[in-house]
MIVEXNU-91237 format. One record per residue (C-alpha): residue in three letters; z, x, y. Coordinates in nm, 4 decimals. Each point is the difference from the previous one (the first is absolute). Example, Ala and Ser with C-alpha at 12.3 -4.5 7.8 and 13.67 -1.06 7.14 Angstrom:
REM residues 2
<code=ala w=0.7800 u=1.2300 v=-0.4500>
<code=ser w=-0.0660 u=0.1370 v=0.3440>
REM end
This chain:
REM residues 359
<code=met w=9.1590 u=2.4979 v=-10.6849>
<code=gly w=0.0769 u=-0.0747 v=0.3692>
<code=arg w=-0.1389 u=-0.3070 v=0.1953>
<code=arg w=-0.3393 u=-0.0071 v=0.1186>
<code=gln w=0.0112 u=-0.0946 v=0.3621>
<code=asn w=-0.2610 u=-0.2725 v=0.1334>
<code=lys w=-0.2215 u=0.1654 v=0.2317>
<code=tyr w=-0.1252 u=-0.3173 v=0.1464>
<code=ile w=0.3558 u=-0.1318 v=0.1199>
<code=phe w=0.0452 u=0.3227 v=0.1856>
<code=ala w=-0.3663 u=-0.0178 v=0.1466>
<code=arg w=0.1062 u=-0.3545 v=0.1456>
<code=glu w=0.3257 u=0.1272 v=0.1063>
<code=glu w=-0.2149 u=0.2876 v=0.2165>
<code=asn w=-0.2412 u=-0.2625 v=0.1505>
<code=arg w=0.3034 u=-0.2172 v=0.1200>
<code=tyr w=0.1459 u=0.3512 v=0.1499>
<code=ala w=-0.3593 u=0.0803 v=0.1514>
<code=arg w=-0.0292 u=-0.3729 v=0.1305>
<code=ala w=0.3354 u=0.0464 v=0.1657>
<code=arg w=-0.0545 u=0.3316 v=0.1684>
<code=arg w=-0.3491 u=-0.1130 v=0.1382>
<code=phe w=0.1803 u=-0.3044 v=0.1866>
<code=arg w=0.2735 u=0.2177 v=0.1048>
<code=asn w=-0.2865 u=0.2152 v=0.1437>
<code=val w=-0.1742 u=-0.3032 v=0.1678>
<code=val w=0.3184 u=-0.1474 v=0.1447>
<code=leu w=0.0764 u=0.3683 v=0.1222>
<code=leu w=-0.3132 u=0.0342 v=0.1701>
<code=phe w=-0.0380 u=-0.3933 v=0.1398>
<code=ile w=0.3768 u=0.0453 v=0.1727>
<code=pro w=-0.1350 u=0.2690 v=0.2535>
<code=ile w=-0.3202 u=-0.1884 v=0.0594>
<code=leu w=0.1899 u=-0.3448 v=0.0601>
<code=leu w=0.2298 u=0.1939 v=0.2366>
<code=ala w=-0.2562 u=0.1560 v=0.2027>
<code=ala w=-0.2055 u=-0.3478 v=0.0168>
<code=leu w=0.3361 u=-0.1394 v=0.1325>
<code=leu w=0.0394 u=0.3025 v=0.2527>
<code=val w=-0.3569 u=-0.0517 v=0.1184>
<code=gly w=0.0476 u=-0.3714 v=0.0259>
<code=asn w=0.3288 u=0.0094 v=0.1922>
<code=phe w=-0.1632 u=0.2275 v=0.2423>
<code=met w=-0.2969 u=-0.1943 v=0.0499>
<code=val w=0.2520 u=-0.3348 v=0.0494>
<code=ser w=0.2720 u=0.1548 v=0.1910>
<code=arg w=-0.2368 u=0.2234 v=0.2546>
<code=arg w=-0.2193 u=-0.2997 v=0.0734>
<code=val w=0.1285 u=-0.1753 v=0.3120>
<code=val w=-0.0695 u=-0.3874 v=-0.0543>
<code=phe w=-0.0673 u=-0.2427 v=0.3090>
<code=asp w=0.1604 u=-0.3222 v=-0.1094>
<code=asp w=-0.1455 u=-0.2829 v=0.2056>
<code=phe w=0.1278 u=-0.3856 v=0.0188>
<code=arg w=0.0419 u=-0.2943 v=0.2111>
<code=leu w=0.3532 u=-0.1479 v=0.0726>
<code=thr w=-0.0077 u=-0.3728 v=0.0766>
<code=val w=0.2544 u=-0.0777 v=0.3075>
<code=leu w=-0.0359 u=-0.3659 v=0.0434>
<code=asn w=0.1540 u=-0.0069 v=0.3464>
<code=leu w=-0.2257 u=0.3132 v=0.1152>
<code=pro w=-0.1182 u=-0.0484 v=0.3415>
<code=glu w=-0.3799 u=-0.0438 v=0.0575>
<code=asp w=-0.0189 u=0.3313 v=0.2184>
<code=leu w=0.1520 u=0.1895 v=-0.2995>
<code=glu w=-0.2398 u=-0.0862 v=-0.2630>
<code=gln w=-0.1260 u=0.2877 v=-0.1831>
<code=tyr w=0.2733 u=0.2225 v=0.1421>
<code=ser w=0.0410 u=0.2847 v=-0.2461>
<code=ile w=0.2893 u=0.2307 v=-0.0565>
<code=leu w=-0.0920 u=0.3458 v=-0.1528>
<code=his w=0.3353 u=0.0539 v=-0.2450>
<code=leu w=0.1050 u=0.3478 v=-0.0979>
<code=ser w=0.3238 u=0.1251 v=-0.1420>
<code=asp w=0.1514 u=0.3087 v=-0.1994>
<code=leu w=-0.2399 u=0.2725 v=0.0764>
<code=his w=0.2843 u=0.2464 v=-0.0725>
<code=gly w=-0.2137 u=0.2852 v=0.1915>
<code=ala w=-0.2722 u=-0.0241 v=-0.2695>
<code=arg w=-0.3360 u=0.1168 v=0.0606>
<code=tyr w=-0.3306 u=-0.1062 v=-0.1758>
<code=gly w=-0.2399 u=0.2429 v=0.1021>
<code=arg w=-0.0364 u=0.2008 v=0.2772>
<code=arg w=0.0897 u=-0.2108 v=0.3105>
<code=gln w=0.0590 u=-0.3081 v=-0.2072>
<code=lys w=-0.3680 u=0.0130 v=-0.1043>
<code=ala w=0.0611 u=-0.2504 v=-0.2859>
<code=ile w=0.2089 u=-0.2285 v=0.2015>
<code=glu w=-0.3026 u=0.0119 v=0.2412>
<code=thr w=-0.2426 u=-0.0947 v=-0.2716>
<code=ala w=0.2007 u=-0.2984 v=-0.0857>
<code=leu w=0.0362 u=-0.1095 v=0.3358>
<code=gly w=-0.3808 u=0.0134 v=0.0647>
<code=thr w=-0.1082 u=-0.1993 v=0.2847>
<code=ser w=0.2773 u=-0.2559 v=-0.0224>
<code=arg w=0.1259 u=-0.1614 v=0.3184>
<code=tyr w=0.3566 u=-0.1410 v=0.0553>
<code=ser w=0.1849 u=-0.1349 v=0.2888>
<code=cys w=0.3384 u=0.2183 v=-0.0412>
<code=val w=0.1405 u=0.2484 v=-0.2177>
<code=val w=0.3497 u=-0.0351 v=-0.1658>
<code=met w=0.1720 u=0.2854 v=-0.1877>
<code=thr w=0.3264 u=-0.0947 v=-0.1898>
<code=gly w=0.1718 u=0.3037 v=-0.0348>
<code=asp w=0.0206 u=0.3049 v=-0.2160>
<code=met w=-0.2905 u=0.1670 v=0.1633>
<code=leu w=0.1102 u=0.3351 v=0.0758>
<code=gly w=-0.0215 u=0.3375 v=-0.2396>
<code=asp w=0.2925 u=0.2340 v=-0.0606>
<code=asn w=0.2263 u=0.0909 v=0.3109>
<code=his w=-0.1875 u=-0.2707 v=0.2016>
<code=asp w=-0.3147 u=0.1482 v=-0.0016>
<code=val w=-0.2274 u=-0.2103 v=0.1723>
<code=glu w=-0.3310 u=0.1708 v=-0.0258>
<code=pro w=-0.1513 u=-0.1983 v=-0.3096>
<code=leu w=0.0723 u=-0.3199 v=0.1913>
<code=leu w=-0.1743 u=0.1120 v=0.3096>
<code=glu w=-0.2878 u=0.0842 v=-0.1883>
<code=leu w=-0.0120 u=-0.3408 v=-0.1492>
<code=val w=0.0746 u=-0.1764 v=0.3425>
<code=ala w=-0.2881 u=0.2219 v=0.1587>
<code=leu w=-0.2228 u=-0.2052 v=-0.2392>
<code=met w=0.0568 u=-0.3091 v=0.1979>
<code=pro w=-0.1099 u=-0.1438 v=0.3219>
<code=ala w=0.2512 u=0.1511 v=0.2740>
<code=thr w=-0.0048 u=-0.3499 v=0.1676>
<code=thr w=0.1169 u=-0.1746 v=-0.2823>
<code=pro w=0.3886 u=-0.0827 v=0.0110>
<code=lys w=0.1968 u=0.1720 v=-0.2719>
<code=tyr w=0.3602 u=-0.0667 v=-0.0950>
<code=tyr w=0.2634 u=0.1567 v=-0.2071>
<code=val w=0.3430 u=-0.0899 v=-0.1577>
<code=pro w=0.1688 u=0.2983 v=-0.1057>
<code=gly w=0.0657 u=0.0255 v=-0.3847>
<code=asp w=0.3358 u=0.1105 v=-0.1891>
<code=met w=-0.1551 u=0.3439 v=-0.0004>
<code=asp w=-0.0862 u=0.0393 v=0.3272>
<code=gly w=0.3443 u=0.0230 v=0.1627>
<code=asp w=0.0797 u=-0.0951 v=0.3305>
<code=tyr w=-0.2622 u=-0.0014 v=0.2875>
<code=leu w=0.2580 u=0.0478 v=0.2803>
<code=asp w=0.1652 u=0.3699 v=0.0248>
<code=ser w=0.3262 u=-0.0041 v=0.1521>
<code=arg w=0.0475 u=0.3830 v=-0.0311>
<code=ala w=-0.1067 u=0.2305 v=0.2822>
<code=his w=-0.3499 u=0.1090 v=-0.0255>
<code=ser w=-0.3102 u=0.1651 v=0.1634>
<code=ser w=-0.0821 u=-0.2954 v=0.2273>
<code=leu w=0.1727 u=-0.3219 v=0.1730>
<code=ser w=-0.1545 u=-0.2151 v=-0.2532>
<code=val w=0.2068 u=-0.2643 v=-0.1718>
<code=phe w=-0.2457 u=0.0421 v=-0.2913>
<code=thr w=0.0160 u=0.2781 v=-0.3256>
<code=asp w=-0.3331 u=0.2190 v=0.0212>
<code=trp w=-0.1737 u=-0.2098 v=-0.2871>
<code=ala w=0.0577 u=-0.3120 v=0.1993>
<code=val w=-0.1320 u=0.1544 v=0.2959>
<code=arg w=-0.3356 u=0.1425 v=-0.1869>
<code=leu w=-0.0518 u=-0.3605 v=-0.1185>
<code=gln w=0.0207 u=-0.1600 v=0.3610>
<code=gln w=-0.2276 u=0.2590 v=0.1288>
<code=ala w=-0.2677 u=-0.1030 v=-0.2677>
<code=gly w=0.0384 u=-0.3506 v=0.0860>
<code=ile w=0.2235 u=-0.1419 v=-0.2397>
<code=thr w=0.2944 u=-0.2328 v=0.1429>
<code=ile w=0.3199 u=0.0452 v=-0.1960>
<code=leu w=0.1192 u=-0.3864 v=-0.0176>
<code=asp w=0.3443 u=-0.0069 v=0.0757>
<code=arg w=-0.0313 u=-0.3352 v=0.2141>
<code=pro w=-0.2469 u=-0.2931 v=-0.0204>
<code=val w=-0.3577 u=0.0475 v=0.1058>
<code=ser w=-0.2538 u=-0.2351 v=0.0552>
<code=glu w=-0.3865 u=-0.0199 v=0.0163>
<code=thr w=-0.1803 u=-0.3014 v=0.1936>
<code=arg w=-0.3330 u=-0.1167 v=-0.0647>
<code=gly w=-0.0929 u=-0.3076 v=0.1979>
<code=lys w=0.2314 u=-0.2629 v=-0.0544>
<code=gly w=0.1675 u=0.1925 v=-0.3062>
<code=thr w=0.2718 u=0.2038 v=-0.0546>
<code=ile w=0.1019 u=0.2456 v=-0.2796>
<code=trp w=0.3353 u=0.1676 v=0.0002>
<code=phe w=0.0743 u=0.2948 v=-0.2130>
<code=ile w=0.3891 u=0.0387 v=-0.0368>
<code=pro w=0.2106 u=0.2331 v=-0.2260>
<code=glu w=0.1683 u=-0.1992 v=-0.2653>
<code=asp w=0.3837 u=0.1506 v=0.1193>
<code=leu w=-0.0561 u=-0.1850 v=0.3211>
<code=tyr w=0.0615 u=-0.3463 v=-0.1349>
<code=asn w=0.3712 u=0.0649 v=-0.1486>
<code=val w=0.1065 u=0.2189 v=0.2685>
<code=asn w=0.3090 u=-0.1011 v=0.2428>
<code=leu w=-0.1575 u=0.1505 v=0.3172>
<code=asp w=0.3339 u=-0.1131 v=0.1997>
<code=asn w=0.2333 u=0.2105 v=-0.2436>
<code=leu w=-0.2548 u=0.2721 v=0.0245>
<code=glu w=0.0019 u=-0.0134 v=0.3770>
<code=asp w=0.3440 u=0.0172 v=0.0273>
<code=val w=0.0397 u=0.3221 v=-0.2364>
<code=tyr w=-0.2585 u=0.1915 v=0.1977>
<code=arg w=0.1627 u=-0.0972 v=0.3324>
<code=lys w=0.3206 u=0.1243 v=-0.0817>
<code=gln w=-0.1522 u=0.3179 v=-0.1599>
<code=leu w=-0.1917 u=0.0464 v=0.3196>
<code=ala w=0.3243 u=-0.0810 v=0.2356>
<code=ser w=0.1663 u=0.2378 v=-0.1952>
<code=met w=-0.2537 u=0.2748 v=0.0368>
<code=asn w=-0.0203 u=-0.0459 v=0.3814>
<code=glu w=0.3794 u=0.0136 v=0.0524>
<code=arg w=-0.0293 u=0.3727 v=-0.0948>
<code=ala w=-0.3608 u=0.0531 v=0.1582>
<code=ser w=0.1018 u=0.3473 v=0.1464>
<code=ser w=0.0977 u=0.1633 v=-0.3635>
<code=leu w=-0.2780 u=-0.1419 v=-0.1981>
<code=thr w=-0.1537 u=0.2399 v=-0.2424>
<code=pro w=-0.3853 u=0.0088 v=-0.0613>
<code=asp w=0.0281 u=-0.2260 v=-0.3011>
<code=asp w=0.2115 u=-0.2538 v=0.1788>
<code=ala w=-0.2561 u=-0.0194 v=0.2627>
<code=ala w=-0.2925 u=-0.0547 v=-0.2532>
<code=arg w=0.2668 u=-0.2870 v=-0.1507>
<code=val w=0.0154 u=-0.1575 v=0.3391>
<code=arg w=-0.3977 u=-0.0006 v=0.0204>
<code=val w=-0.0142 u=-0.1791 v=-0.3075>
<code=leu w=0.2867 u=-0.2590 v=0.0818>
<code=glu w=-0.2207 u=-0.0752 v=0.2963>
<code=tyr w=-0.2944 u=-0.0349 v=-0.1711>
<code=glu w=0.2101 u=-0.2405 v=-0.2670>
<code=leu w=0.0850 u=-0.1994 v=0.2862>
<code=gln w=-0.3284 u=-0.0434 v=0.1416>
<code=arg w=-0.1361 u=-0.0892 v=-0.3659>
<code=ile w=0.2354 u=-0.2746 v=-0.0015>
<code=ala w=-0.1122 u=-0.1543 v=0.3214>
<code=asp w=-0.3185 u=0.0187 v=-0.1220>
<code=ile w=0.0625 u=-0.1827 v=-0.3119>
<code=arg w=0.1645 u=-0.2794 v=0.1693>
<code=glu w=-0.2714 u=-0.0430 v=0.2654>
<code=arg w=-0.2928 u=0.0242 v=-0.2497>
<code=ser w=0.1530 u=-0.2185 v=-0.2883>
<code=ala w=0.0872 u=-0.2483 v=0.2889>
<code=met w=-0.3977 u=-0.0227 v=0.0654>
<code=ile w=-0.0901 u=-0.0948 v=-0.3621>
<code=ala w=-0.1227 u=-0.3617 v=-0.0423>
<code=ser w=-0.0360 u=-0.2328 v=-0.2752>
<code=gly w=-0.3927 u=0.0485 v=-0.0509>
<code=asp w=0.0322 u=0.3841 v=0.0355>
<code=ile w=-0.0496 u=0.1910 v=-0.3437>
<code=gln w=0.2837 u=0.2643 v=-0.1287>
<code=val w=-0.0893 u=0.2670 v=-0.1976>
<code=val w=0.2942 u=0.1613 v=-0.1929>
<code=leu w=-0.0076 u=0.3695 v=-0.0502>
<code=thr w=0.2687 u=0.1625 v=-0.2610>
<code=his w=-0.0185 u=0.3243 v=-0.1910>
<code=thr w=0.1607 u=-0.1473 v=-0.2848>
<code=pro w=-0.0861 u=-0.3401 v=-0.1505>
<code=leu w=0.1980 u=-0.2919 v=0.0754>
<code=thr w=0.1329 u=-0.2141 v=-0.2959>
<code=glu w=0.0286 u=-0.3831 v=-0.0402>
<code=glu w=0.3806 u=0.0035 v=0.0608>
<code=tyr w=-0.0395 u=0.1955 v=0.3344>
<code=val w=-0.2393 u=-0.1950 v=0.1359>
<code=arg w=0.1627 u=-0.3200 v=-0.1055>
<code=ser w=0.3356 u=0.1081 v=0.1610>
<code=met w=-0.1947 u=0.0946 v=0.3251>
<code=phe w=-0.1295 u=-0.3815 v=0.0130>
<code=ser w=0.3814 u=-0.1216 v=-0.0179>
<code=trp w=0.1212 u=0.2246 v=0.2771>
<code=ser w=-0.2923 u=-0.1231 v=0.2286>
<code=ala w=-0.0186 u=-0.3100 v=0.1682>
<code=lys w=-0.3094 u=-0.1866 v=0.0158>
<code=glu w=-0.0488 u=-0.0367 v=0.3871>
<code=glu w=0.0248 u=0.3858 v=0.0136>
<code=phe w=-0.3521 u=0.1343 v=-0.0188>
<code=phe w=0.0883 u=0.3626 v=-0.0243>
<code=ser w=0.0713 u=-0.0615 v=-0.3783>
<code=met w=-0.1065 u=0.1015 v=-0.3654>
<code=arg w=-0.0538 u=-0.3647 v=-0.0667>
<code=tyr w=-0.2940 u=0.0191 v=0.2668>
<code=ala w=-0.1556 u=0.3488 v=-0.1774>
<code=ser w=-0.3568 u=-0.0449 v=-0.0930>
<code=leu w=-0.0460 u=0.3282 v=-0.1937>
<code=ile w=0.2684 u=0.2762 v=-0.1414>
<code=leu w=-0.1670 u=0.3515 v=-0.0362>
<code=ala w=0.1859 u=0.2776 v=-0.2158>
<code=gly w=-0.0354 u=0.2853 v=-0.1951>
<code=his w=0.2643 u=0.2111 v=-0.1716>
<code=tyr w=-0.1186 u=-0.0101 v=-0.3671>
<code=asn w=-0.3044 u=0.1603 v=-0.0207>
<code=gly w=-0.1423 u=-0.2257 v=-0.2377>
<code=gly w=0.2471 u=0.1186 v=-0.2566>
<code=gln w=-0.1416 u=0.3682 v=0.0167>
<code=trp w=-0.0803 u=-0.0018 v=-0.3795>
<code=arg w=-0.1803 u=-0.2503 v=-0.1748>
<code=ile w=-0.1039 u=-0.0735 v=-0.3224>
<code=pro w=-0.3672 u=-0.1600 v=0.0005>
<code=phe w=0.0155 u=-0.3592 v=-0.0542>
<code=val w=0.3904 u=-0.0056 v=-0.0238>
<code=gly w=0.1301 u=0.0941 v=0.3582>
<code=pro w=0.2664 u=0.2017 v=0.1169>
<code=val w=0.1963 u=0.2030 v=-0.2145>
<code=tyr w=0.3376 u=0.0455 v=0.1805>
<code=val w=0.0824 u=-0.0707 v=0.3276>
<code=pro w=0.3767 u=0.1624 v=0.1276>
<code=glu w=0.0938 u=-0.3139 v=0.1651>
<code=leu w=-0.1242 u=-0.2430 v=-0.2343>
<code=gly w=-0.0025 u=0.1515 v=-0.3445>
<code=trp w=-0.2343 u=0.0066 v=-0.2698>
<code=phe w=-0.3215 u=-0.1833 v=-0.0160>
<code=pro w=0.0569 u=-0.2075 v=0.3072>
<code=pro w=-0.2445 u=-0.2715 v=0.0842>
<code=asp w=-0.3340 u=0.1206 v=0.2138>
<code=ser w=0.1112 u=-0.2937 v=0.2586>
<code=glu w=0.3242 u=0.2194 v=0.0651>
<code=val w=-0.1703 u=0.3267 v=0.0948>
<code=lys w=-0.3312 u=-0.0933 v=0.1272>
<code=gly w=-0.2379 u=-0.2703 v=0.1359>
<code=leu w=0.1068 u=-0.3712 v=0.1094>
<code=asn w=0.2921 u=-0.1659 v=-0.0599>
<code=tyr w=0.2043 u=-0.2941 v=0.1515>
<code=pro w=0.3543 u=0.0566 v=0.0874>
<code=asn w=0.1205 u=-0.3531 v=0.0933>
<code=gly w=-0.3566 u=-0.0952 v=0.0497>
<code=ile w=-0.1116 u=0.3002 v=0.2615>
<code=pro w=-0.2745 u=0.1634 v=-0.0872>
<code=gln w=0.0980 u=0.3890 v=-0.0643>
<code=tyr w=-0.2342 u=0.2726 v=-0.0706>
<code=ile w=0.1380 u=0.3215 v=-0.1441>
<code=ser w=-0.2418 u=0.2908 v=0.0583>
<code=pro w=-0.1016 u=0.2158 v=-0.3216>
<code=gly w=0.0536 u=0.2747 v=0.2185>
<code=leu w=-0.1894 u=0.3287 v=0.0260>
<code=gly w=0.2072 u=0.2757 v=-0.1193>
<code=ser w=0.3064 u=0.0728 v=-0.2337>
<code=asp w=0.3585 u=-0.0254 v=0.0471>
<code=pro w=0.2382 u=0.2780 v=-0.0936>
<code=his w=0.2459 u=-0.2772 v=-0.0825>
<code=tyr w=-0.1758 u=-0.0362 v=-0.3435>
<code=gln w=0.1669 u=0.3096 v=-0.1197>
<code=tyr w=-0.1350 u=0.0122 v=-0.3135>
<code=gln w=-0.3481 u=-0.1347 v=0.0947>
<code=pro w=-0.1970 u=0.2406 v=0.2290>
<code=gly w=-0.3344 u=-0.1006 v=0.1466>
<code=arg w=-0.1644 u=-0.3443 v=-0.0503>
<code=leu w=-0.1198 u=-0.0761 v=-0.3795>
<code=phe w=-0.2781 u=-0.2428 v=-0.0309>
<code=asn w=0.1247 u=-0.1358 v=0.3621>
<code=ser w=-0.3041 u=0.0096 v=0.2515>
<code=pro w=0.1259 u=0.0867 v=0.3642>
<code=thr w=-0.0856 u=-0.3245 v=0.1930>
<code=ile w=-0.0630 u=-0.1204 v=0.3560>
<code=thr w=-0.0005 u=-0.3826 v=0.0537>
<code=arg w=-0.1743 u=-0.1890 v=0.2634>
<code=ile w=0.1580 u=-0.3420 v=0.0593>
<code=thr w=-0.2344 u=-0.2725 v=0.1820>
<code=leu w=0.2096 u=-0.2987 v=0.1421>
<code=thr w=-0.2051 u=-0.3163 v=-0.0117>
<code=arg w=0.0823 u=-0.3711 v=0.0220>
<code=tyr w=-0.2287 u=-0.1565 v=-0.2629>
<code=ala w=0.1435 u=-0.0210 v=-0.3604>
<code=arg w=-0.1830 u=0.2560 v=-0.2544>
REM end
């Protein structure tokens, strides 16, 4: 006689398999819901432009520069946030500022300036606007023959026509007895004598064969003459900087502790045109890490590696004691090869208001 099967044992097994199937079905249903929620959440975060507003204490700030405010933009990369940058217009609201600073990589593919021009159109035409090119902008001087006698590339001409100063020499603003200088970082470590000597030799060589110059040669001559005039302007303006003046350093790539320390060691204390007298450094470049994990921070930054601290990619840090603000940026950088777009990373505009008073 065969063994009799225990139907209760098999019933328990069937119930276990049924529960497993139900759990699997719930998980399979939950995953697309979670992904949809993450996509919606990321869209809401990464398409909403944030206006970050803070005060920076500068103890030696002249009284007439109290409440001087800098609107800092960086790394638009040709992005658009609504028709004619509507989301940026909403973020700006009725805010007021003394000047606008752009720390590079604001252009789109193939040096498309239109998204940037739409952004600039939102700002008062009389407000000073300063631009330092980023690594993706390329050279703003054109040493090849082109359709005009301008030494500038087409994109640089368009920016200048819109009232933007491409900052390649110190520029100052004066309010009463207070003067604030905006200075490209590279001017602090350039050897003007050597550079001038190189340009003069090149120009002399060109002039020796003036009768046989090609159109490209003629364009190169114009650029050399421009560079020599720029060097003369740098010398004249740097000599005007006084001990009580405020120096704001503009750089696309943030400065490191080691670099700023080396700049201190190279300069003499009696030279006021020096990094050691800088009151603020403004930078961009990292786009806030591009892809971020909420409550964790950036995932991977090509130059900094995996999970770098936020202090290295956005916000305030203090290399060798100098306040440096790194803009979280507005767009997305193609250098983040496997991280297209911005992930849980709000595009940000920052207004920095200078004050003499401790917070």
